[in-house]
Biotite code that builds the C-alpha atoms (Angstrom):
import biotite.structure as struc

atoms = struc.array([
    struc.Atom([109.681, 103.597, 78.157], chain_id="A", res_id=1, res_name="MET", atom_name="CA", element="C"),
    struc.Atom([109.097, 99.854, 77.800], chain_id="A", res_id=2, res_name="PRO", atom_name="CA", element="C"),
    struc.Atom([107.641, 98.498, 74.596], chain_id="A", res_id=3, res_name="GLN", atom_name="CA", element="C"),
    struc.Atom([104.054, 97.266, 74.728], chain_id="A", res_id=4, res_name="ALA", atom_name="CA", element="C"),
    struc.Atom([103.819, 93.543, 74.273], chain_id="A", res_id=5, res_name="ARG", atom_name="CA", element="C"),
    struc.Atom([101.644, 91.891, 71.656], chain_id="A", res_id=6, res_name="SER", atom_name="CA", element="C"),
    struc.Atom([98.551, 89.964, 72.645], chain_id="A", res_id=7, res_name="ALA", atom_name="CA", element="C"),
    struc.Atom([98.907, 86.212, 72.930], chain_id="A", res_id=8, res_name="GLN", atom_name="CA", element="C"),
    struc.Atom([97.384, 84.365, 70.011], chain_id="A", res_id=9, res_name="ALA", atom_name="CA", element="C"),
    struc.Atom([94.257, 82.251, 70.420], chain_id="A", res_id=10, res_name="THR", atom_name="CA", element="C"),
    struc.Atom([92.310, 80.562, 67.633], chain_id="A", res_id=11, res_name="VAL", atom_name="CA", element="C"),
    struc.Atom([93.225, 82.123, 64.275], chain_id="A", res_id=12, res_name="HIS", atom_name="CA", element="C"),
    struc.Atom([89.706, 83.078, 63.138], chain_id="A", res_id=13, res_name="PHE", atom_name="CA", element="C"),
    struc.Atom([88.874, 84.520, 66.582], chain_id="A", res_id=14, res_name="VAL", atom_name="CA", element="C"),
    struc.Atom([92.057, 86.597, 66.483], chain_id="A", res_id=15, res_name="ASP", atom_name="CA", element="C"),
    struc.Atom([91.148, 87.865, 63.016], chain_id="A", res_id=16, res_name="ASN", atom_name="CA", element="C"),
    struc.Atom([87.644, 88.829, 64.169], chain_id="A", res_id=17, res_name="TYR", atom_name="CA", element="C"),
    struc.Atom([88.818, 90.470, 67.405], chain_id="A", res_id=18, res_name="CYS", atom_name="CA", element="C"),
    struc.Atom([91.538, 92.452, 65.639], chain_id="A", res_id=19, res_name="GLU", atom_name="CA", element="C"),
    struc.Atom([88.905, 94.889, 64.363], chain_id="A", res_id=20, res_name="ALA", atom_name="CA", element="C"),
    struc.Atom([88.098, 95.811, 67.980], chain_id="A", res_id=21, res_name="TYR", atom_name="CA", element="C"),
    struc.Atom([91.642, 96.046, 69.316], chain_id="A", res_id=22, res_name="GLN", atom_name="CA", element="C"),
    struc.Atom([91.665, 99.850, 69.379], chain_id="A", res_id=23, res_name="ASP", atom_name="CA", element="C"),
    struc.Atom([88.872, 99.817, 71.994], chain_id="A", res_id=24, res_name="LEU", atom_name="CA", element="C"),
    struc.Atom([91.306, 98.479, 74.578], chain_id="A", res_id=25, res_name="PHE", atom_name="CA", element="C"),
    struc.Atom([94.036, 100.515, 76.235], chain_id="A", res_id=26, res_name="VAL", atom_name="CA", element="C"),
    struc.Atom([95.638, 97.479, 77.896], chain_id="A", res_id=27, res_name="GLU", atom_name="CA", element="C"),
    struc.Atom([96.741, 94.322, 76.130], chain_id="A", res_id=28, res_name="VAL", atom_name="CA", element="C"),
    struc.Atom([95.347, 92.264, 79.028], chain_id="A", res_id=29, res_name="ARG", atom_name="CA", element="C"),
    struc.Atom([91.864, 93.593, 78.321], chain_id="A", res_id=30, res_name="SER", atom_name="CA", element="C"),
    struc.Atom([92.187, 92.670, 74.660], chain_id="A", res_id=31, res_name="PHE", atom_name="CA", element="C"),
    struc.Atom([93.383, 89.177, 75.605], chain_id="A", res_id=32, res_name="GLU", atom_name="CA", element="C"),
    struc.Atom([90.363, 88.773, 77.875], chain_id="A", res_id=33, res_name="ALA", atom_name="CA", element="C"),
    struc.Atom([88.106, 89.919, 75.020], chain_id="A", res_id=34, res_name="PHE", atom_name="CA", element="C"),
    struc.Atom([89.604, 87.230, 72.757], chain_id="A", res_id=35, res_name="CYS", atom_name="CA", element="C"),
    struc.Atom([89.459, 84.603, 75.506], chain_id="A", res_id=36, res_name="ALA", atom_name="CA", element="C"),
    struc.Atom([85.758, 85.269, 76.058], chain_id="A", res_id=37, res_name="LEU", atom_name="CA", element="C"),
    struc.Atom([85.074, 84.772, 72.354], chain_id="A", res_id=38, res_name="HIS", atom_name="CA", element="C"),
    struc.Atom([86.952, 81.458, 72.384], chain_id="A", res_id=39, res_name="VAL", atom_name="CA", element="C"),
    struc.Atom([84.988, 80.440, 75.475], chain_id="A", res_id=40, res_name="GLY", atom_name="CA", element="C"),
    struc.Atom([81.651, 81.415, 73.945], chain_id="A", res_id=41, res_name="PHE", atom_name="CA", element="C"),
    struc.Atom([82.415, 79.271, 70.906], chain_id="A", res_id=42, res_name="LEU", atom_name="CA", element="C"),
    struc.Atom([83.631, 76.294, 72.938], chain_id="A", res_id=43, res_name="SER", atom_name="CA", element="C"),
    struc.Atom([81.541, 73.221, 73.679], chain_id="A", res_id=44, res_name="GLU", atom_name="CA", element="C"),
    struc.Atom([81.106, 74.046, 77.340], chain_id="A", res_id=45, res_name="LEU", atom_name="CA", element="C"),
    struc.Atom([77.702, 73.014, 78.673], chain_id="A", res_id=46, res_name="PRO", atom_name="CA", element="C"),
    struc.Atom([77.562, 76.193, 80.812], chain_id="A", res_id=47, res_name="ARG", atom_name="CA", element="C"),
    struc.Atom([79.341, 79.352, 79.748], chain_id="A", res_id=48, res_name="LYS", atom_name="CA", element="C"),
    struc.Atom([80.362, 80.659, 83.183], chain_id="A", res_id=49, res_name="THR", atom_name="CA", element="C"),
    struc.Atom([83.416, 82.826, 83.791], chain_id="A", res_id=50, res_name="ILE", atom_name="CA", element="C"),
    struc.Atom([85.254, 80.079, 85.736], chain_id="A", res_id=51, res_name="PRO", atom_name="CA", element="C"),
    struc.Atom([84.435, 77.473, 83.058], chain_id="A", res_id=52, res_name="ALA", atom_name="CA", element="C"),
    struc.Atom([85.540, 79.748, 80.211], chain_id="A", res_id=53, res_name="ILE", atom_name="CA", element="C"),
    struc.Atom([88.714, 80.660, 82.082], chain_id="A", res_id=54, res_name="SER", atom_name="CA", element="C"),
    struc.Atom([89.584, 77.003, 82.563], chain_id="A", res_id=55, res_name="LYS", atom_name="CA", element="C"),
    struc.Atom([88.728, 76.119, 78.947], chain_id="A", res_id=56, res_name="ALA", atom_name="CA", element="C"),
    struc.Atom([91.031, 78.806, 77.527], chain_id="A", res_id=57, res_name="VAL", atom_name="CA", element="C"),
    struc.Atom([93.890, 77.846, 79.842], chain_id="A", res_id=58, res_name="GLY", atom_name="CA", element="C"),
    struc.Atom([93.763, 80.677, 82.357], chain_id="A", res_id=59, res_name="TRP", atom_name="CA", element="C"),
    struc.Atom([94.615, 79.510, 85.867], chain_id="A", res_id=60, res_name="SER", atom_name="CA", element="C"),
    struc.Atom([92.584, 82.260, 87.533], chain_id="A", res_id=61, res_name="ASN", atom_name="CA", element="C"),
    struc.Atom([89.124, 83.446, 86.387], chain_id="A", res_id=62, res_name="PRO", atom_name="CA", element="C"),
    struc.Atom([89.649, 86.788, 88.155], chain_id="A", res_id=63, res_name="GLN", atom_name="CA", element="C"),
    struc.Atom([91.052, 88.402, 84.988], chain_id="A", res_id=64, res_name="GLY", atom_name="CA", element="C"),
    struc.Atom([87.903, 87.650, 82.996], chain_id="A", res_id=65, res_name="LEU", atom_name="CA", element="C"),
    struc.Atom([85.743, 88.841, 85.869], chain_id="A", res_id=66, res_name="HIS", atom_name="CA", element="C"),
    struc.Atom([87.616, 92.156, 86.033], chain_id="A", res_id=67, res_name="HIS", atom_name="CA", element="C"),
    struc.Atom([87.365, 92.561, 82.261], chain_id="A", res_id=68, res_name="PHE", atom_name="CA", element="C"),
    struc.Atom([83.585, 92.290, 82.418], chain_id="A", res_id=69, res_name="ILE", atom_name="CA", element="C"),
    struc.Atom([83.026, 94.310, 85.577], chain_id="A", res_id=70, res_name="SER", atom_name="CA", element="C"),
    struc.Atom([85.831, 96.902, 85.773], chain_id="A", res_id=71, res_name="ASP", atom_name="CA", element="C"),
    struc.Atom([87.568, 97.233, 82.426], chain_id="A", res_id=72, res_name="SER", atom_name="CA", element="C"),
    struc.Atom([88.027, 100.815, 81.156], chain_id="A", res_id=73, res_name="PRO", atom_name="CA", element="C"),
    struc.Atom([86.957, 100.043, 77.569], chain_id="A", res_id=74, res_name="TRP", atom_name="CA", element="C"),
    struc.Atom([83.976, 101.763, 76.052], chain_id="A", res_id=75, res_name="SER", atom_name="CA", element="C"),
    struc.Atom([82.274, 101.074, 72.759], chain_id="A", res_id=76, res_name="ALA", atom_name="CA", element="C"),
    struc.Atom([80.573, 104.493, 72.983], chain_id="A", res_id=77, res_name="GLN", atom_name="CA", element="C"),
    struc.Atom([83.877, 106.373, 73.016], chain_id="A", res_id=78, res_name="SER", atom_name="CA", element="C"),
    struc.Atom([85.052, 104.610, 69.861], chain_id="A", res_id=79, res_name="SER", atom_name="CA", element="C"),
    struc.Atom([81.838, 105.458, 68.017], chain_id="A", res_id=80, res_name="LEU", atom_name="CA", element="C"),
    struc.Atom([82.412, 109.167, 68.524], chain_id="A", res_id=81, res_name="LYS", atom_name="CA", element="C"),
    struc.Atom([85.722, 109.145, 66.600], chain_id="A", res_id=82, res_name="LYS", atom_name="CA", element="C"),
])
């Protein structure tokens, strides 16, 4: 079985904040999108759209952020029941 890879680092304080929520995400890609959205929300973009955030954080395709928001299997409710 292959080893799971670690999430790519973003801004240090965003990574520290997001670390508390890492167990909500089954896939590392979902966690990376979660971190990327936080970096994008804190950026100086005039409009915080998915394509603009994707470009600002260095993602070549905004589709990953779109799928995270619309189709990701994470659930805050399931983690509250633990």
